C-alpha positions as CSV (number, residue, x, y, z in Angstrom):
1,M,100.1,157.9,88.8
2,R,103.2,158.4,90.5
3,I,106.7,157.4,89.0
4,Y,109.8,156.4,91.0
5,K,113.3,155.2,90.1
6,V,114.1,152.3,92.1
7,G,116.9,149.9,92.6
8,G,120.4,150.0,91.2
9,A,120.0,153.6,90.1
10,V,119.3,155.1,93.3
11,R,121.8,152.8,95.1
12,D,124.5,153.7,92.7
13,R,123.7,157.3,92.9
14,L,123.9,157.6,96.5
15,L,127.4,155.6,96.5
16,G,128.7,158.2,94.2
17,I,129.2,155.8,91.3
18,P,128.2,155.7,87.6
19,V,124.5,154.9,87.0
20,T,124.1,152.3,84.1
21,D,120.5,150.9,84.1
22,I,117.7,152.9,85.2
23,D,114.5,150.8,86.8
24,R,111.4,152.7,87.3
25,V,108.3,151.6,89.2
26,V,104.7,153.2,88.6
27,V,102.4,153.5,91.4
28,G,98.6,154.2,91.0
29,A,98.2,153.2,87.6
30,T,96.6,150.4,85.5
31,T,97.5,148.5,82.5
32,E,95.0,150.5,80.4
33,Q,96.5,153.8,81.5
34,M,99.9,153.0,80.5
35,L,98.7,152.1,77.0
36,A,96.7,155.1,76.5
37,K,100.0,156.8,77.2
38,G,101.5,155.1,74.5
39,F,103.8,152.7,76.6
40,R,104.1,149.3,75.1
41,P,103.8,146.1,76.9
42,V,106.8,143.8,77.3
43,G,107.2,140.4,79.9
44,A,104.5,137.9,80.1
45,D,104.8,137.3,83.9
46,F,104.0,140.9,85.2
47,P,103.3,144.2,83.7
48,V,106.5,146.1,82.6
49,F,106.3,148.6,79.8
50,L,108.6,150.5,77.3
51,H,108.6,154.4,77.3
52,P,107.2,155.5,73.8
53,K,110.1,157.5,73.1
54,T,113.1,156.5,75.4
55,G,112.7,152.8,75.4
56,E,113.3,152.7,79.2
57,E,111.3,150.0,81.2
58,Y,108.4,151.1,83.7
59,A,107.0,148.5,85.9
60,L,103.5,148.8,87.9
61,A,103.9,148.5,91.6
62,R,103.2,144.9,92.4
63,T,103.1,142.4,95.2
64,E,104.3,138.7,95.1
65,R,103.5,135.5,96.7
66,K,105.4,132.0,96.8
67,S,103.7,129.6,94.4
68,G,106.0,126.8,93.6
69,R,109.7,126.0,93.5
70,G,112.6,128.1,92.2
71,Y,113.1,131.5,90.6
72,G,110.1,131.5,88.5
73,G,107.8,130.0,91.5
74,F,105.8,133.2,92.1
75,T,102.4,134.9,91.5
76,F,102.2,138.4,90.8
77,H,99.7,141.0,91.6
78,A,99.5,144.4,90.2
79,S,96.9,146.9,90.7
80,P,96.6,150.8,91.6
81,E,95.9,150.1,95.2
82,V,99.5,148.5,95.5
83,T,101.7,151.1,97.5
84,L,105.5,151.9,97.1
85,E,106.2,150.5,100.2
86,E,104.3,147.1,99.4
87,D,106.4,147.0,96.2
88,L,109.7,147.7,97.8
89,I,109.2,145.2,100.5
90,R,109.5,142.4,97.8
91,R,113.0,143.3,96.8
92,D,116.1,141.5,97.9
93,L,118.2,143.9,99.9
94,T,117.7,147.0,101.8
95,I,120.0,148.9,99.6
96,N,117.9,147.9,96.5
97,A,114.8,148.9,98.2
98,I,115.3,152.9,98.2
99,A,112.9,154.9,95.8
100,E,113.4,158.4,94.3
101,D,111.1,160.6,92.8
102,D,111.7,163.6,90.2
103,Q,112.9,165.9,92.9
104,Q,115.3,163.3,94.4
105,N,113.3,163.1,97.2
106,L,113.9,159.5,98.7
107,T,111.4,156.9,100.0
108,D,113.4,154.4,102.4
109,P,110.9,152.4,104.4
110,Y,113.4,149.7,105.0
111,H,116.7,151.7,105.8
112,G,118.6,151.2,102.8
113,Q,120.7,154.6,103.4
114,R,121.6,153.3,106.8
115,D,123.1,150.1,105.4
116,L,124.7,152.0,102.5
117,E,126.5,154.0,105.1
118,A,127.4,151.1,107.3
119,R,128.6,149.1,104.2
120,I,126.0,146.1,104.8
121,L,124.3,143.8,102.4
122,R,121.0,142.9,104.2
123,H,117.7,141.5,103.1
124,V,114.6,143.6,103.3
125,S,111.9,141.1,104.6
126,P,112.0,137.0,105.5
127,A,110.6,136.7,102.1
128,F,114.1,136.8,100.7
129,A,114.5,133.0,101.5
130,E,111.7,132.2,99.1
131,D,113.6,133.1,95.9
132,P,116.8,130.6,95.6
133,L,118.4,133.1,92.9
134,R,118.9,135.6,95.5
135,V,121.8,133.6,97.0
136,L,123.8,134.1,93.7
137,R,122.6,137.8,93.6
138,V,123.7,138.8,97.0
139,A,127.1,136.9,96.6
140,R,127.5,138.8,93.1
141,F,126.8,142.1,94.8
142,A,129.3,141.0,97.5
143,A,132.0,140.7,94.8
144,R,130.7,143.9,93.1
145,Y,131.2,146.2,96.4
146,A,134.0,144.5,98.3
147,G,136.2,147.2,97.4
148,L,134.0,149.7,99.1
149,G,133.8,147.7,102.3
150,F,130.7,145.7,102.0
151,T,129.9,142.5,103.8
152,V,126.8,140.3,104.0
153,A,124.9,140.7,107.3
154,P,125.1,137.6,109.3
155,E,121.3,137.1,109.6
156,T,121.2,137.4,105.7
157,L,124.0,134.9,105.4
158,E,121.9,132.6,107.8
159,L,118.9,132.7,105.5
160,M,121.2,132.1,102.3
161,R,122.5,128.8,104.1
162,Q,119.0,127.8,104.9
163,L,117.9,128.2,101.2
164,S,121.3,126.3,100.3
165,E,120.2,123.5,102.6
166,S,116.7,123.3,101.5
167,G,117.5,122.0,98.1
168,E,115.8,124.9,96.3
169,L,119.1,125.9,94.5
170,Q,118.6,122.7,92.4
171,A,115.5,124.2,91.1
172,L,117.4,127.2,89.2
173,T,117.6,126.8,85.4
174,A,121.1,126.7,84.0
175,E,120.2,130.0,82.1
176,R,119.4,131.8,85.1
177,S,122.6,130.5,87.2
178,W,124.9,131.0,84.6
179,K,123.8,134.8,84.0
180,E,124.5,135.2,87.7
181,I,128.1,133.5,87.6
182,S,129.2,135.4,84.3
183,R,128.1,138.6,85.9
184,A,130.0,137.8,89.2
185,L,133.1,136.8,87.5
186,M,133.2,139.8,85.6
187,E,133.2,142.1,88.8
188,D,136.1,143.5,90.4
189,Q,136.6,141.0,93.1
190,P,135.0,137.8,91.6
191,Q,136.8,135.7,94.4
192,V,134.2,137.0,96.8
193,F,131.6,135.8,95.0
194,I,132.9,132.3,95.5
195,E,133.9,133.0,99.1
196,V,130.3,134.1,99.9
197,L,128.8,131.1,98.1
198,R,131.0,128.9,100.1
199,A,130.5,130.4,103.2
200,C,126.8,130.0,103.1
201,G,126.9,126.2,101.9
202,A,125.9,127.2,98.1
203,L,129.1,126.4,96.6
204,K,128.8,122.7,97.7
205,E,125.4,122.7,95.8
206,L,126.1,124.4,92.6
207,M,129.9,123.6,92.1
208,P,130.8,120.7,94.7
209,E,133.9,120.2,92.2
210,V,135.1,123.8,93.3
211,D,134.1,123.2,96.8
212,A,136.4,119.9,97.1
213,L,139.4,121.9,96.3
214,F,139.6,123.7,100.0
215,G,141.4,121.8,102.1
216,V,143.6,120.1,99.6
217,P,147.0,120.7,100.1
218,Q,149.7,121.3,97.2
219,P,153.8,121.2,97.3
220,E,154.7,124.3,99.4
221,A,157.7,124.8,97.3
222,H,155.4,125.5,94.3
223,H,152.4,126.8,96.1
224,P,153.5,128.8,99.2
225,E,149.4,129.2,99.7
226,I,149.4,125.2,100.0
227,D,145.5,125.2,99.9
228,T,144.3,124.4,96.6
229,G,141.1,126.2,96.9
230,E,142.7,129.3,98.2
231,H,145.0,128.9,95.3
232,T,141.9,129.3,92.8
233,L,140.4,132.1,94.8
234,S,144.0,134.1,94.1
235,V,144.1,133.0,90.3
236,L,140.6,134.6,90.0
237,E,141.7,137.5,91.8
238,Q,144.7,137.9,89.5
239,A,142.5,137.5,86.5
240,A,140.3,140.4,87.5
241,K,143.3,142.4,88.3
242,H,144.6,142.1,85.1
243,K,141.3,142.6,83.5
244,Q,141.0,139.3,81.7
245,P,137.7,138.2,79.6
246,L,135.2,136.0,80.6
247,T,136.6,132.9,78.9
248,V,140.0,133.2,80.8
249,R,138.1,133.9,84.4
250,W,135.8,130.8,83.6
251,A,139.0,128.6,83.0
252,C,140.7,130.1,86.0
253,L,137.8,129.1,88.1
254,L,138.1,125.5,87.0
255,H,141.9,124.7,85.9
256,D,142.7,122.7,89.0
257,L,139.5,120.6,89.6
258,G,141.3,117.3,89.1
259,K,143.4,118.0,92.2
260,G,139.9,117.5,94.1
261,L,139.9,113.7,93.0
262,T,143.5,113.1,94.4
263,P,143.7,110.4,97.2
264,E,144.4,111.9,100.5
265,D,147.7,109.4,100.7
266,E,149.2,110.9,97.6
267,W,148.7,114.4,99.1
268,P,150.5,116.9,98.4
269,R,151.4,115.5,95.0
270,H,148.6,115.6,92.3
271,I,149.8,113.4,89.4
272,A,148.1,113.6,86.3
273,H,145.4,116.0,87.8
274,E,145.3,117.4,84.3
275,F,143.5,114.7,82.6
276,K,141.6,113.6,86.0
277,G,139.9,116.9,86.1
278,L,138.6,117.1,82.3
279,K,135.6,114.9,83.2
280,L,134.6,117.5,86.1
281,I,135.4,120.6,83.9
282,K,133.0,119.2,81.3
283,A,130.2,118.4,84.1
284,V,130.6,122.0,85.2
285,N,130.5,123.3,81.8
286,E,127.4,121.3,81.1
287,R,125.6,122.0,84.2
288,F,125.5,125.6,83.9
289,K,125.4,125.6,79.8
290,A,128.3,127.9,79.4
291,P,128.9,129.4,75.9
292,R,130.8,127.4,73.8
293,D,134.0,129.6,74.1
294,C,134.0,129.8,77.7
295,Q,133.6,125.6,77.8
296,E,136.2,125.2,75.2
297,L,138.9,127.4,76.8
298,A,138.3,125.9,80.3
299,V,139.0,122.3,79.2
300,L,142.0,123.2,77.1
301,V,143.3,125.1,80.0
302,G,142.9,122.1,82.3
303,E,144.5,119.9,80.3
304,Y,147.5,121.8,79.1
305,H,148.1,124.5,81.8
306,T,151.1,122.7,83.1
307,H,152.6,122.5,79.6
308,G,152.3,126.0,79.7
309,H,154.1,126.5,82.9
310,R,156.8,124.1,81.4
311,A,156.9,125.6,78.1
312,L,160.6,126.6,78.0
313,E,161.5,122.8,78.7
314,L,159.3,121.2,76.0
315,K,160.5,119.4,73.2
316,P,159.7,120.9,69.5
317,S,157.4,117.9,69.1
318,T,155.5,118.3,72.2
319,L,155.2,122.2,71.6
320,L,153.8,121.3,68.0
321,E,151.3,119.1,69.5
322,L,150.4,121.6,71.9
323,L,149.9,124.4,69.2
324,Q,147.8,121.8,66.9
325,S,145.5,121.2,69.9
326,F,144.7,125.0,69.9
327,D,144.5,125.4,66.4
328,V,146.8,128.5,66.4
329,Y,146.5,128.9,62.9
330,R,143.0,129.8,62.4
331,R,142.2,130.6,66.2
332,P,145.1,132.7,67.6
333,Q,143.1,134.3,69.9
334,R,142.2,131.3,71.9
335,F,145.8,130.4,72.2
336,E,146.4,133.9,73.7
337,E,143.7,133.4,76.0
338,F,145.2,130.0,77.2
339,I,148.5,132.0,78.0
340,S,146.7,134.4,79.7
341,A,145.1,131.9,82.1
342,C,148.7,130.2,82.6
343,E,150.0,133.6,83.8
344,M,147.3,134.2,86.1
345,D,147.7,130.7,87.2
346,A,151.4,131.3,88.2
347,R,150.8,134.7,89.5
348,G,147.7,133.5,91.8
349,R,150.6,132.1,94.3
350,K,151.3,133.7,97.5
351,G,154.2,136.0,97.4
352,L,154.7,135.5,93.7
353,E,152.0,137.9,92.2
354,E,154.5,140.0,90.7
355,R,157.0,137.4,89.3
356,S,157.9,137.6,85.8
357,Y,156.3,134.8,83.1
358,P,158.8,134.4,80.5
359,Q,156.8,131.3,79.2
360,A,154.1,134.0,77.9
361,D,156.4,135.4,75.2
362,Y,158.1,132.3,74.5
363,L,154.9,130.7,73.5
364,R,153.6,133.5,71.5
365,G,157.0,133.1,69.8
366,A,156.5,129.5,69.1
367,A,153.0,130.3,67.6
368,K,154.3,132.8,65.4
369,A,157.2,130.5,64.3
370,A,154.6,127.8,63.3
371,R,152.4,130.2,61.6
372,G,155.0,131.5,59.5
373,V,155.6,128.2,57.5
374,A,154.6,129.0,53.9
375,V,152.3,126.4,52.4
376,Q,152.4,127.8,48.8
377,P,156.0,126.3,48.0
378,L,154.9,123.0,49.2
379,L,151.9,122.9,46.6
380,E,154.4,124.1,44.2
381,K,156.5,121.0,44.9
382,G,153.3,118.8,44.3
383,F,152.4,117.8,48.2
384,K,148.6,117.4,48.1
385,G,146.0,115.8,50.4
386,P,147.6,113.9,53.5
387,E,150.9,114.2,52.2
388,L,150.5,118.0,52.2
389,G,149.7,117.8,55.7
390,E,152.7,115.7,56.9
391,A,154.8,118.1,54.8
392,I,153.6,121.1,56.7
393,K,153.9,119.4,59.8
394,R,157.7,118.4,59.2
395,E,158.3,122.2,58.1
396,R,156.7,123.3,61.4
397,L,158.6,121.0,63.6
398,K,161.7,122.4,61.6
399,A,160.8,125.8,62.4
400,L,160.2,125.2,66.1
401,K,163.3,123.7,66.5
402,T,165.0,126.6,65.0
403,Y,163.1,128.8,67.4
404,K,163.9,126.6,70.4
405,E,167.7,127.2,69.5
406,T,167.6,130.7,68.6
407,A,165.7,131.2,72.0
408,S,168.0,129.2,74.0
409,A,171.3,130.9,72.5
């Protein structure tokens, strides 16, 4: 029995960056031997065990062959006869196919170290094209390591293109896709994830609504970058730069989908794109079964982001409607995330990345003013039921009028 560290733990140590997860492969062992040593089995598809003391994962060396469509369409074979090299060849990228023993001796049959030095993401073998999930994984790695200068090898991008054209991406489950998408959006350069998906044709298959934004112009006076797709990438980039949470990043990706529906004879204006885009945002949300908080914020940002930009001009009554739509009284955090998404949208414009966004503090102040209306005095006056609701609304409107006058003075 020989045990090796494999995958990300070896890759990241060689890159000199912090190692988070450690995967181990066990060569020359049987399931019975692992159980005899106290390892606990997990995973129904192939033999993975948890260490009796540390709880870390140990997988028996295995081979695999394609037996059906999609990510799960594989038959695995694990036995003591499977070699380390046979186990490593089934992995996705050469930089993930390096093994390390306890003395830090490396086994690198597919030249992963060479590709680490060259900053190349390259597939290990033609079997790469059997697993559609790898399209998303490679795009995610590109987003993670773009800051270190990594790019996707042309021949790997070509395999990704073949996978995208094969229809195999449609076999991915919503859960698996979302796991990769959400992780990619939280990388340092999530816009690279979208760029790579677009370069291999996967964006058109997975998110045609986002793909449709490229080549669609916007008014240069407001958007010096002009192209709506390029603007979306810039907004994502700003969201990562400002350490925004997943909810905000997801909303940033989807906020302008309505512009993809504008007829060409109306370009570069996009009248009512906020409302036209809602059905598209909801469709993408549903396709990937995004978590509820991500879904809700994406829809609200899509509908109201232009309200955010025009906050200083809004009438008190419109401002009150905006606050009510977000339920700022019970869910203040969601409104704060909306403000962040609007600010990222404003900063995601060529040459305007550092421009101040006074609307943010103005909206926060408005929410505070509305929340400051006390309900108890109204109860003491005898208001109840629907009448109480109307009375609260009148007082909040009054508070917002006072706030607007004070802020404008």
